[in-house]
C-alpha positions, 0 to 999 in steps of 0.5 A: 500500500505504501508503494501504491501511495507514493506512486500515486502521489509522485505522479501527481507531483511530477505532472504538476510541478516536477515536469514544468520545472524540468522543461523550464530549466531545459528550455533555459539552457538548450533552446532551439532556434527558429528562423523567422521572416517578417516579410513573409506573407503567404496566402492565409485562410482563416477557418471559423466553425460557428454555431448560434453565434449571433451575439459575437459573429458581427464583432468577429467579422469586424475583427477579421477585416481589421487584421493588418495583413495584405488584403489580397493575401487573406480570406476568412471562411465561416462554417455555420453548423446548422445555426438556428439564430441570426448567425447565417443572416449576419454572415450572408449580409457581409459584403466583403469578398474576403468573408466566405460563409458556408451555411451547413443545414444539418448540425454535425459537429465542429470536426465535420465543419472543418472537414467540409470547409478546409478543402474550400480554402485557397491559402498556403497557411490555415489559421483556426479560430473561434467565433468569440476570439478577437485577434490583435491586428498583427497576430497573423503576421506574428504567426506566419513569420515562422513558416520561413523555417522549413522545420516548422509545421504549425504555430500556436499563439497566446490566448489572453482571457478576459474575465468581465464578470469577475467570476470564479470560473473565469479567474480559475480559467485565467490562472490555468491558462497563464500556467499553460502558456508558460509550459507551451513556451518552454516546450516550443523552445525545446522542440515542439508544443504538444497541442495548441489553443483552438482560438489561435493557431496555424498550420501549413495547409498540406499538413491538414488531415481529415479528422475522425468524426465518429466521436468528439475530439478536440481539433486543437489537440489532434491537428497539431499532433498530426503535424508532428506525425509528419515530421514537423514542429509546432512552436509557440509565439507569445507575441501572436495575441488573441483575447476571449471572454472566460466562462461566466461562472464555475458551472459553465467552466465545468461543463466546458471542461467535461466536454474537453476531457471526454474529447481528450480521452477519445483522442488517445487511440489516434495518438498511440504512435506518438506515445512510443518512447522512441519519439523522444521529446514528443513522447515525454511531453505527451505522457508528462503534460497530457496523459498523466495529468488526465489521470490525476483524478484516479491517482488522487483517489488512489493516494487518498485510499491507500493513505488510510491503509498506511496511516499507522505506519508513521507520522509522515502518513498522518501529515500526508493525509492531513494535507490531502484533506486540507485540499478537499476542505479548501475546495469545499470552502471555495465552492461555498464561497462561490455559491453564497458570496459569489467569491471563493476568495483565497480558496479559488486555486484549490477550488478550480483545481479540484473542479477541473479534476472532477470534470476529468472524471465525468469526461472519462465516463462519457468517453468510456460510455460514448455519451458525449455528443459530437455537437457542441453547445455555447457556454454563454459569456 
């Protein structure tokens, strides 16, 4: 039982703390250089999948047309996935030829929209974005300058989250993304980013592969990994900035995380080749940053249960049990503070961490039982 306890506790500490420290040190002393060309202006096709986005689609179109990139070298393709609000009307009313709407009548999910829309693009570079994501004017320039390097197959930009409602879910999500951005920067400096952010990332068009549609899978996870399978790198550029509003509350964030978790577990059979240790850093990062972290809820349960069995083995195990219980009590206090006062206070990081791992449990179950729908519902902002 003691061995099982330390395996569980050690893996949790490794994925959250030790691995980040390892790659930060690695990136500091052995960065991989990438050639950039600020005068590089390949033809760019931005692809946006949308469903019932009438509240933001007009702003997104305006944001796209305000991007500082040669007008004759960029197009914006909007795939509407059976929208039932005014999304299609707004898209059709846009008179700018750079905006190309594709109004699909039947809802089929984001992966189907991408599979149907990408073949209609004309660009050498594909940029993937969300309808509620707003780009800085120079974001596209920052992304495409890296494609001057032949080893680069994809570039992930930095998503900055805005929390207009000052919600607990938004605060936790913002803290989490700052942590993730640090990891992306380090991994990209060493060799390659593992996964991207669906709000702002780009790939060479010839590296796009049709996506599996039998179950929900996160496109921003699988598409970059398909780039890696083809021998190219995916790097991170923090100067390519986009902004997006956070979830309005922890319930909305939990719902989103459950869907993401189910999609990530569904993706595992499609990336088995990259998990082979012979893939070097790619395998190390996938196991350390993704796979182990996805199974933290099970490791946490294992650590708690085994701790009770070895409680009489020494004072150390009394301390470890006390620390675990403090985490769960802190999460409970954060939950009560959020429900009663709309403010979890100092318990917010613990509250968010426990909620995120609870969402992983729900997501695993939905993946296992195939009960996660392939279509998505908007989380209202």
